[in-house]
C-alpha positions as CSV (number, residue, x, y, z in Angstrom):
1,M,-9.6,-14.7,5.9
2,P,-10.6,-14.0,2.2
3,T,-13.0,-16.3,0.4
4,G,-13.3,-17.1,-3.3
5,K,-14.2,-19.7,-5.9
6,V,-11.8,-22.1,-7.7
7,K,-11.7,-21.0,-11.3
8,F,-9.5,-23.8,-12.5
9,Y,-7.5,-26.6,-10.8
10,N,-5.4,-29.2,-12.6
11,K,-4.9,-32.2,-10.2
12,K,-2.3,-33.7,-12.5
13,A,-0.2,-30.6,-12.8
14,K,-0.9,-29.7,-9.2
15,F,-1.8,-26.0,-9.6
16,G,-4.8,-23.8,-10.1
17,F,-6.4,-20.3,-9.8
18,I,-8.9,-18.9,-7.3
19,I,-11.1,-15.8,-7.9
20,V,-11.3,-13.7,-4.8
21,D,-15.0,-12.8,-3.9
22,D,-14.5,-9.2,-3.0
23,T,-12.2,-8.1,-5.7
24,N,-12.5,-10.6,-8.6
25,R,-8.7,-10.8,-8.4
26,E,-7.2,-14.1,-9.8
27,I,-4.8,-15.8,-7.4
28,F,-2.4,-18.7,-8.1
29,T,-2.1,-21.8,-5.8
30,R,-0.2,-25.1,-5.8
31,S,-1.2,-28.4,-4.3
32,K,1.3,-28.0,-1.4
33,Y,-0.8,-25.1,-0.1
34,L,-4.1,-27.0,0.0
35,I,-5.6,-28.1,3.2
36,D,-8.5,-29.8,1.4
37,E,-8.7,-31.4,-2.1
38,I,-10.3,-28.8,-4.4
39,S,-12.1,-28.9,-7.8
40,D,-13.3,-26.3,-10.3
41,G,-16.2,-24.3,-8.9
42,D,-15.5,-25.0,-5.2
43,N,-16.0,-22.2,-2.7
44,V,-12.8,-21.8,-0.6
45,D,-11.2,-19.6,2.1
46,F,-7.4,-19.0,2.1
47,S,-4.7,-16.6,3.1
48,I,-2.9,-14.4,0.5
49,E,0.9,-14.1,0.4
50,E,2.3,-11.4,-1.9
51,H,5.4,-12.1,-3.9
52,A,7.4,-10.3,-6.6
53,K,5.8,-12.5,-9.2
54,G,2.3,-12.0,-7.9
55,A,-0.1,-13.2,-5.2
56,L,-0.2,-16.8,-3.9
57,A,-3.1,-18.5,-2.1
58,K,-2.0,-20.6,0.9
59,N,-3.9,-22.6,3.5
60,V,-6.7,-23.2,0.9
61,K,-9.7,-24.8,2.6
62,K,-13.0,-25.9,1.0
63,I,-16.1,-24.1,2.4
64,I,-19.0,-26.6,2.9
C-alpha cells in the first residue's frame, strides 16, 4: 500500500491532494474515499485507482 503526505485538504469542499512518498506524484482524493479524517501535513496510506482523468486515492487512512 503506498504512503504519502496530505498536501492540501479542504474539509468544506470535501476534496484534497496527497503527495506519494516514492514518486512525489500528486494524487486527488474526495471525502467519500477517506477512512480517517485528514488534515494538511498528515502522513497517510491509501490505494491508487487509475482513471482517464488521472489517479484517485481511495481508502485513505492516517498513519499514527
